[in-house]
N, C-alpha and C positions, 0 to 999 in steps of 0.2 A: 557632529554635524548632521547626523541623520534625524535629530529631533526636530519636528515641525510643530508649530502651534497652528492649529486650524481655527480659523474665526469665520463664522457664518452669520449673515444678517437675516437668515430665514427664521430664527428663533427670537421671539420677544419675551423677555423675562421681566415680570414686575411683582410687586408685593402687595397689590391692591386686593379688593374683595372680588371673589370669583363671580362673574356675571354682572359686575357693576358696569353701568353705562357711562362712558367717559364724557365729561363736560356737562352732564345734565344737572348736576348739583349746583354748579355755578349759575346756570341759566335760570334754574328754579328760584334761587335767592335773589337774582337780579329782578325777575318779575314780581316777586313778593315785595321787594324794596320799592319797586315803581308803583305798585298798587297802594302801598302804604303812604308813599309820598302824595299820590293823588288824593287819598282820603284826607290827609292832613291839610292840604291846600283847600280842599272843598270845605272842610270844617272852618278854616280860617275865614274863607270868603263868606260862609254862612254867618259867622259871628260879626263880620264887618257889615253885612246887610242888616242883621238885627239892630246893631248900634245905630244905623242910619234910619231904620224904621221906628225904633221905639220913640215914645213921646218925649218931648223935651221937659226940662225941670218945671216949666210953667204948667204944662198939661198935666204932669204927675201931681203937682201941688193942687190943682183944681179937683182932681180925682180924690186926693186924700181929704181935702176940705169938704167935698160933696159927701163922702162916706161918714166923716165926723158929724156933719150937720144932720144926716139922716139918723145916725145913732142917737144924737142929742134930741132930735125931734121925737123919736120913738120913746125915749126915756122920759122926756118932759111932756109928752103928748102935745107937742106944739106943731100945729099945721104949717106955721111960717117956716120953722126950721126944716121941716120935711120937704116943703116946697123948694126952698133954697138948695138943699142937697140934691134933690131930683133934678133941678135945673142944671146944676153943676155937672152932675154925672152924665146926663143926657147931652149937654153941650159938648163935653169932652169926647164922648163916644161918637157924636155926629161928626165932629171935626176929624176924628181919626178915620171914620168910615169914608168921608169925602175925600180925604188925602190918600186913600187906599192902604192905610197902615193900621188896619183893624186887627186886633189881637197878635201883635208882633211876637210875643213870647211863646204862644202856642204854635205859630208858624215856624218859629226858630227850632223848637223842640221836634216838630214833625220833620222838618228838613234834615236835622242831625240824625234822627232815627233812620230816615231813608238813606243817608250817606253811609251810616254804619252798616245797614242791611246790605247795601250794594257791595261794600267792602268784603263782607263775610262771603257773599255769593262769589265774588271774584277770586277770593282766596281758596274757596272750595273748588272752583273751576281749575285753578292753577295746580292745586294738589292732584286733582284727577288726571290733568294733562300729563303729569310726570309720574302717574301711577302710585302716588303716595297715600291713597285712601285706606 
């Protein structure tokens, strides 16, 4: 009867890594997932904008016809074909410029490049925030 079991709440025992900051790993991954989600959404929106801005099938057809007519005009040394090709190409580009949809492919690539660059920067800031550099 003299045996006593002494239990104290003053000592915390765990089997984790010494010096580990509790809860930071989960918060770090949550922030990374959030940044990645925002990047994917921005890329999806960029693609949607590109599809809206790109020329329709008629405009793309005129551009191809214009290029083919210029090539034919150069090969056959025909000023009529050269003129037809130039008019088609200039007309297509003018219409795109007036509509504000000039060079949609280049704008799409630049937008995506900037989105990826911003994601890398955010990822680097998150890593430095949690001391993982």
